Kinemage of the C-alpha trace (Angstrom):
@kinemage 1
@onewidth
@group {chain A} dominant
@subgroup {mainchain}
@vectorlist {calphas} color= white
{ca met a 1} P 0.536 107.147 22.896
{ca glu a 2} L -2.729 107.660 21.696
{ca phe a 3} L -3.902 110.364 19.470
{ca thr a 4} L -6.525 111.552 21.980
{ca thr a 5} L -3.714 112.376 24.412
{ca val a 6} L -1.670 113.858 22.155
{ca leu a 7} L -4.478 116.227 21.272
{ca phe a 8} L -4.877 116.962 25.142
{ca tyr a 9} L -1.894 118.078 25.431
{ca ile a 10} L -1.955 120.424 21.830
{ca phe a 11} L -5.285 121.767 23.300
{ca ala a 12} L -3.989 122.541 26.725
{ca leu a 13} L -1.010 124.044 26.003
{ca leu a 14} L -2.504 126.117 23.605
{ca leu a 15} L -5.614 126.959 26.401
{ca thr a 16} L -2.264 128.188 28.554
{ca leu a 17} L -0.561 130.034 26.312
{ca ser a 18} L -3.880 132.195 25.633
{ca gly a 19} L -4.244 132.330 29.139
{ca leu a 20} L -1.119 134.566 29.077
{ca lys a 21} L -1.726 136.206 26.181
{ca val a 22} L -4.854 137.385 28.334
{ca val a 23} L -2.940 138.626 31.379
{ca thr a 24} L 0.304 140.331 29.622
{ca ser a 25} L -1.448 141.760 26.563
{ca arg a 26} L -1.335 145.123 26.739
{ca asn a 27} L -4.312 145.589 23.918
{ca pro a 28} L -7.600 144.797 25.853
{ca val a 29} L -9.211 143.853 22.574
{ca ser a 30} L -6.571 141.246 21.717
{ca ser a 31} L -6.809 140.574 25.551
{ca ala a 32} L -10.587 139.791 25.102
{ca leu a 33} L -9.571 137.414 22.070
{ca phe a 34} L -7.181 136.194 23.428
{ca leu a 35} L -9.823 134.986 25.665
{ca val a 36} L -12.329 133.276 23.120
{ca leu a 37} L -8.914 131.265 21.961
{ca ala a 38} L -9.165 130.130 25.399
{ca phe a 39} L -12.709 129.266 25.756
{ca phe a 40} L -12.487 127.615 21.948
{ca asn a 41} L -9.948 125.103 23.651
{ca ala a 42} L -11.286 124.700 26.572
{ca ala a 43} L -14.410 123.310 24.655
{ca ala a 44} L -12.088 121.418 22.898
{ca val a 45} L -10.833 119.865 25.795
{ca trp a 46} L -14.122 119.107 27.631
{ca met a 47} L -15.013 117.401 23.832
{ca leu a 48} L -12.325 115.194 24.348
{ca leu a 49} L -13.465 114.490 28.268
{ca glu a 50} L -16.715 113.441 26.267
{ca ala a 51} L -18.324 116.175 27.931
{ca glu a 52} L -20.343 117.814 25.212
{ca phe a 53} L -22.605 119.287 26.904
{ca leu a 54} L -20.110 121.520 28.737
{ca ala a 55} L -18.372 121.765 25.721
{ca ile a 56} L -21.130 123.374 23.462
{ca leu a 57} L -22.761 125.381 26.951
{ca leu a 58} L -19.306 127.588 27.258
{ca val a 59} L -19.253 128.068 23.173
{ca leu a 60} L -22.598 128.902 23.043
{ca val a 61} L -22.925 131.234 26.486
{ca tyr a 62} L -19.101 132.886 26.819
{ca val a 63} L -17.871 133.067 23.441
{ca gly a 64} L -21.580 133.698 21.922
{ca ala a 65} L -22.825 135.857 23.998
{ca val a 66} L -20.914 137.154 26.936
{ca met a 67} L -17.658 137.741 24.970
{ca val a 68} L -18.843 139.575 22.468
{ca leu a 69} L -20.298 142.158 24.853
{ca phe a 70} L -17.033 142.222 26.280
{ca leu a 71} L -15.363 142.978 22.914
{ca phe a 72} L -18.191 145.802 21.929
{ca val a 73} L -17.615 146.858 25.608
{ca val a 74} L -14.144 147.151 25.219
{ca met a 75} L -14.153 148.607 21.775
{ca met a 76} L -16.395 151.272 22.534
{ca leu a 77} L -14.737 152.781 25.675
{ca asp a 78} L -12.150 154.768 25.105
{ca ile a 79} L -9.854 152.943 27.791
{ca asn a 80} L -5.964 154.857 28.538
{ca ile a 81} L -3.095 152.518 28.732
{ca asp a 82} L -0.554 154.481 30.167
{ca val a 83} L -2.736 155.727 33.293
{ca leu a 84} L -3.596 151.466 33.547
{ca ser a 85} L -0.101 150.298 33.278
{ca arg a 86} L 1.437 153.363 35.884
{ca asp a 87} L 0.350 152.084 38.907
{ca phe a 88} L 1.295 148.090 38.109
{ca lys a 89} L 4.400 147.881 40.040
{ca arg a 90} L 2.973 149.030 42.849
{ca phe a 91} L 0.584 145.805 43.089
{ca val a 92} L 2.596 143.171 41.927
{ca pro a 93} L 3.853 142.380 45.740
{ca val a 94} L 0.091 141.718 46.453
{ca ala a 95} L -1.180 140.286 43.228
{ca thr a 96} L 2.035 137.983 43.706
{ca ile a 97} L 0.549 136.591 46.824
{ca val a 98} L -2.766 136.318 46.410
{ca gly a 99} L -1.747 134.196 42.866
{ca ala a 100} L 0.016 132.277 44.659
{ca ile a 101} L -2.955 131.433 47.642
{ca ile a 102} L -4.466 130.640 44.898
{ca val a 103} L -2.229 128.092 43.489
{ca ile a 104} L -1.513 126.754 46.744
{ca glu a 105} L -5.573 126.321 47.341
{ca thr a 106} L -6.296 124.549 44.007
{ca ala a 107} L -3.334 122.793 44.362
{ca leu a 108} L -4.493 121.138 47.833
{ca ile a 109} L -8.265 120.722 46.135
{ca leu a 110} L -6.927 118.511 43.335
{ca trp a 111} L -4.999 116.467 45.753
{ca his a 112} L -7.551 115.278 47.812
{ca gly a 113} L -9.897 114.920 44.981
{ca tyr a 114} L -7.279 113.261 43.083
{ca gly a 115} L -4.101 112.435 44.013
{ca ala a 116} L -5.576 111.357 47.736
{ca thr a 117} L -8.120 108.955 46.362
{ca thr a 118} L -7.809 105.351 47.543
{ca ser a 119} L -11.587 104.306 46.321
{ca pro a 120} L -12.134 103.372 42.676
{ca val a 121} L -13.280 105.742 40.080
{ca pro a 122} L -17.156 104.481 39.562
{ca asp a 123} L -17.803 103.217 36.189
{ca thr a 124} L -20.101 104.297 34.457
{ca ser a 125} L -20.653 101.727 31.563
{ca ala a 126} L -24.332 101.159 33.330
{ca ala a 127} L -25.561 104.485 32.217
{ca ala a 128} L -23.672 104.397 29.121
{ca ala a 129} L -26.000 100.692 28.635
{ca ala a 130} L -28.851 102.206 29.205
{ca ser a 131} L -28.309 105.090 26.651
{ca val a 132} L -28.550 108.100 29.071
{ca ser a 133} L -26.918 110.978 27.980
{ca asn a 134} L -24.545 113.708 29.556
{ca thr a 135} L -27.392 116.539 29.704
{ca his a 136} L -29.601 114.447 31.262
{ca leu a 137} L -27.010 113.000 33.774
{ca ile a 138} L -26.320 116.516 34.208
{ca gly a 139} L -29.114 117.824 35.092
{ca lys a 140} L -30.547 115.040 37.295
{ca ile a 141} L -27.444 115.809 39.334
{ca ile a 142} L -28.086 119.481 39.486
{ca tyr a 143} L -31.420 119.388 40.539
{ca thr a 144} L -31.342 116.117 42.800
{ca asp a 145} L -27.834 116.252 44.890
{ca tyr a 146} L -26.933 119.579 44.374
{ca ile a 147} L -29.899 121.466 44.224
{ca phe a 148} L -29.206 124.036 47.111
{ca ala a 149} L -26.127 124.838 46.008
{ca phe a 150} L -27.855 125.979 42.350
{ca glu a 151} L -30.203 127.808 43.288
{ca ile a 152} L -27.624 130.047 45.492
{ca ala a 153} L -25.326 129.946 42.720
{ca gly a 154} L -28.047 131.658 40.390
{ca leu a 155} L -29.288 133.977 43.800
{ca val a 156} L -25.933 135.472 43.812
{ca leu a 157} L -25.962 135.965 40.082
{ca leu a 158} L -29.467 137.867 40.589
{ca val a 159} L -27.445 140.158 43.174
{ca ala a 160} L -24.782 140.397 41.187
{ca ile a 161} L -26.734 141.162 37.832
{ca val a 162} L -28.735 144.073 40.202
{ca ala a 163} L -25.391 145.580 41.670
{ca ala a 164} L -24.142 146.089 38.404
{ca ile a 165} L -26.857 148.319 37.204
{ca ser a 166} L -27.324 150.399 40.348
{ca leu a 167} L -23.525 151.209 40.453
{ca thr a 168} L -23.971 152.002 36.574
{ca val a 169} L -27.342 154.084 36.571
{ca arg a 170} L -27.017 157.543 36.771
{ca glu a 171} L -29.622 159.545 37.004
{ca pro a 172} L -28.901 163.411 35.964
{ca lys a 173} L -30.156 166.285 37.939
{ca asn a 174} L -32.462 168.207 35.680
{ca ala a 175} L -34.150 164.801 34.546
{ca lys a 176} L -37.928 164.617 34.798
{ca arg a 177} L -39.960 161.236 35.011
{ca gln a 178} L -43.474 160.475 35.743
{ca asn a 179} L -44.489 159.870 38.938
{ca val a 180} L -47.017 157.135 38.377
{ca ser a 181} L -48.225 156.971 42.393
{ca lys a 182} L -48.907 160.412 42.477
{ca gln a 183} L -50.874 160.496 39.108
{ca val a 184} L -53.207 157.627 39.909
{ca ser a 185} L -54.152 159.515 43.572
{ca val a 186} L -54.651 163.058 42.240
{ca arg a 187} L -58.444 163.806 43.189
{ca arg a 188} L -61.283 165.759 40.596
{ca gln a 189} L -60.588 168.937 42.407
{ca asp a 190} L -56.972 168.995 41.622
{ca arg a 191} L -57.310 168.237 38.037
{ca val a 192} L -59.174 171.624 37.088
{ca arg a 193} L -58.839 175.037 39.510
{ca leu a 194} L -60.943 178.153 38.989
{ca val a 195} L -58.800 181.079 39.922
{ca lys a 196} L -60.454 184.343 40.529
{ca met a 197} L -59.131 187.435 39.154
{ca pro a 198} L -59.982 190.796 39.199
{ca ala a 199} L -61.501 192.327 36.099
{ca val a 200} L -58.535 194.588 34.198
{ca lys a 201} L -58.623 198.285 34.645
{ca glu a 202} L -56.636 200.547 32.722
{ca ala a 203} L -53.202 201.932 34.616
{ca pro a 204} L -53.400 205.432 36.468
{ca glu a 205} L -50.101 206.277 33.971
{ca val a 206} L -51.441 205.679 31.416
{ca ala a 207} L -54.852 207.560 31.699
{ca glu a 208} L -53.009 210.391 32.554
{ca ala a 209} L -50.834 210.411 29.547
{ca ser a 210} L -53.925 209.992 27.159
{ca asn a 211} L -55.304 212.891 28.767
{ca ala a 212} L -52.189 215.322 28.408
{ca asp a 213} L -52.174 214.001 24.840
{ca thr a 214} L -55.888 215.627 24.662
{ca thr a 215} L -55.473 218.768 26.346
{ca pro a 216} L -53.165 220.857 24.027
{ca ala a 217} L -55.782 220.128 21.048
{ca ala a 218} L -59.083 221.216 22.737
{ca thr a 219} L -57.405 224.100 24.061
{ca gly a 220} L -56.513 224.809 20.457
{ca thr a 221} L -59.863 225.170 19.113
{ca lys a 222} L -60.986 227.266 21.899
{ca ser a 223} L -58.417 229.816 20.912
{ca gln a 224} L -59.412 229.570 17.238
{ca ala a 225} L -63.113 229.649 18.074
């Protein structure tokens, strides 16, 4: 057995175990860390398959960006594990059926792609002789043969981003925001408005009270005279 084959089985075993720990771990932070380990093992398997670009892309994008974001979100959220695991047994039958369907579909795809293949695998020695890198070959295949699938995948990701933002954004009821359209369409007459108001007059009650205060003083002076 070759050394690369031994490495493949080791990384595949670690990938399987880490994937199981992602599902069975009770701590969400531990699950995210095991998922990081699974990504590293998958990248190592791709390196053994001489797919360097995909391996580096997996480490940089998923491990370096997506999983760090997952860790921040999981660590900032106060997740109650008891509430999540309370109804776990109720969903086990449905989850088992869905998992079995996914396994059967994956097995049929692998059998159709590899088990029932009668034609030999195309030789890539010509591409290697022409010193064409894997990145160049992947880009050429994506943007020529699978251009429509690539654009549909980008559109699906865009819709998912917009849906996630629209579901998570909650505006408070008493929030005040600028209405740019109203600010632009405002008229000159609406900016300053002159309001005519009557002159300020003394209230009748105040006038009567002031007269009542001055009357005794006047009568007192007259009596003394």
